[in-house]
C-alpha angles and dihedrals in degrees: 000000000000091000091053092050092048091048094049097043099032091231130136124217090262096051097046093089092052092048094051091048090053091049095067113149117262116255112262130216130208113233109202126180142142121239136180116249110182110304095344138064121236132198116226120201119172135154119234137172116240091261092052091047090053087057101043098033098077091052091052092049090048087058090048091053089054095047094249096112135028144165095053114186132176114203127186128226092270090057095252122137110251103233099204101020110177140329093256089062090071101029100076 
């Protein structure tokens, strides 16, 4: 098993610790907003990495600009509101 891992990752037994330390998971953010779905309003809460937020954020803000979503919040892993979340938050 160790040989397979070393072959696939190109690591040696000594460098495995450095490789795993460098592969820490990206911080995630909670994107929370309310949107209209037919006659009722729904709350959406999903966790995204920064890269994922950069992809979905403009679509959410497009919905905000058309009155279909509101109350958009971005919250970090510690539960704190991110004051200036991302460029897409202000571009729409």
